[in-house]
C-alpha positions as CSV (number, residue, x, y, z in Angstrom):
1,X,43.9,11.8,-18.9
2,X,43.5,11.5,-22.6
3,X,39.7,11.7,-24.4
4,X,39.6,8.3,-24.5
5,X,39.5,7.7,-21.3
6,X,37.0,10.2,-20.8
7,X,35.0,8.5,-22.9
8,X,34.8,5.5,-21.1
9,X,33.7,7.5,-18.0
10,X,30.7,9.0,-20.0
11,X,30.4,4.7,-21.0
12,X,30.0,3.6,-17.6
13,X,27.5,5.9,-16.6
14,X,25.8,5.4,-19.2
15,X,26.1,1.9,-18.3
16,X,24.9,3.0,-14.8
17,X,21.8,5.4,-16.0
18,X,21.0,2.2,-17.8
19,X,21.3,-0.3,-15.4
20,X,19.1,2.4,-12.5
21,X,16.3,2.6,-15.9
22,X,16.2,-1.2,-15.3
23,X,16.5,-2.4,-11.8
24,X,14.6,1.1,-10.3
25,X,12.0,3.2,-13.2
26,X,10.6,4.6,-10.8
27,X,13.3,7.1,-9.2
28,X,14.9,9.6,-10.2
29,X,18.1,8.8,-11.1
30,X,19.4,11.9,-8.6
31,X,18.1,10.1,-5.9
32,X,20.0,6.4,-7.1
33,X,22.9,9.1,-7.3
34,X,22.9,10.8,-4.2
35,X,21.7,7.5,-2.2
36,X,24.8,5.6,-3.5
37,X,27.6,8.3,-2.7
38,X,26.2,8.6,0.7
39,X,26.7,4.7,1.2
40,X,30.0,4.9,-0.1
41,X,31.1,7.6,1.8
42,X,29.4,6.1,4.8
43,X,31.0,3.4,4.5
44,X,34.8,4.3,3.9
45,X,34.1,6.1,7.4
46,X,32.8,3.4,9.0
47,X,29.9,5.5,10.7
48,X,27.1,4.3,11.9
49,X,25.2,1.2,9.9
50,X,21.4,4.1,10.0
51,X,20.4,4.9,6.6
52,X,21.0,8.4,5.7
53,X,17.4,10.1,5.7
54,X,15.6,11.7,3.0
55,X,12.7,13.9,2.3
56,X,10.9,11.7,-0.1
57,X,8.1,12.4,-3.4
58,X,5.9,10.0,-4.2
59,X,3.9,10.2,-7.0
60,X,0.8,8.4,-7.9
61,X,-1.7,8.4,-10.9
62,X,-5.0,10.2,-10.2
63,X,-7.5,7.9,-8.5
64,X,-5.1,6.3,-6.0
65,X,-6.5,4.7,-2.4
66,X,-5.2,7.3,-0.4
67,X,-5.3,5.4,3.3
68,X,-3.8,2.5,1.5
69,X,-0.7,4.5,0.0
70,X,-0.6,6.2,3.8
71,X,-0.6,2.8,5.8
72,X,2.2,1.1,2.7
73,X,4.2,3.7,3.5
74,X,4.0,4.3,7.2
75,X,4.6,-0.1,7.3
76,X,7.9,0.2,6.1
77,X,9.3,3.6,6.5
78,X,7.8,4.0,10.4
79,X,6.8,8.0,9.1
80,X,3.9,8.7,7.6
81,X,3.4,11.4,5.0
82,X,1.1,13.9,4.0
83,X,-1.0,14.4,1.0
84,X,-1.3,16.4,-1.8
85,X,-2.5,16.6,-4.4
86,X,-5.8,15.5,-4.9
87,X,-4.5,12.0,-3.1
88,X,-1.6,11.9,-6.0
89,X,1.4,13.3,-4.8
90,X,2.9,12.2,-1.0
91,X,5.6,13.3,1.3
92,X,8.0,11.9,4.0
93,X,11.1,12.1,6.2
94,X,12.1,9.1,6.2
95,X,15.6,6.7,6.5
96,X,15.9,5.3,3.0
97,X,18.0,2.5,1.5
98,X,17.8,1.4,-2.1
99,X,16.3,-1.6,-1.1
100,X,13.6,0.7,0.3
101,X,13.0,2.4,-3.5
102,X,12.8,-1.2,-4.5
103,X,9.7,-2.3,-2.7
104,X,8.1,0.7,-3.2
105,X,8.6,-0.2,-7.1
106,X,7.8,-3.4,-6.4
107,X,5.0,-3.1,-4.6
108,X,2.5,-0.2,-5.5
109,X,1.2,-0.3,-9.1
110,X,0.1,3.1,-8.7
111,X,3.4,5.1,-7.4
112,X,5.0,6.8,-10.9
113,X,7.8,8.2,-9.8
114,X,9.9,8.8,-7.1
115,X,12.5,11.3,-6.1
116,X,13.9,13.2,-3.1
117,X,16.8,14.9,-1.2
118,X,18.9,13.7,1.2
119,X,18.2,15.9,4.7
120,X,20.8,15.0,6.5
121,X,18.6,14.3,10.0
122,X,14.9,14.1,10.9
123,X,14.5,17.3,11.8
124,X,14.5,18.0,7.7
125,X,16.1,21.6,6.2
């Protein structure tokens, strides 16, 4: 691989990061990347169409209505989150998709950051 080919990879990757920031500004880029890689692998193997399980952490501004956030997360995922750090940190194991991340970003102005890790199954790690 030549230096120009490597530079092209870097430029495309930087463009991808810009897309992440533009369309899903509250979501950790590593979470988006991980989710997209899993979707790609799943599609190439023709496996289950169900989204993968992730442990998702949602951070909100201080003073967020905890019951409203808890209800919103439950309505969208079917899972109740645990709430810590005086109601600013919500954690739930859920099936995750880009569409769900977009819904979280658009539905709540109080959300500051969304991160997560692949768990592989409902039991987590």
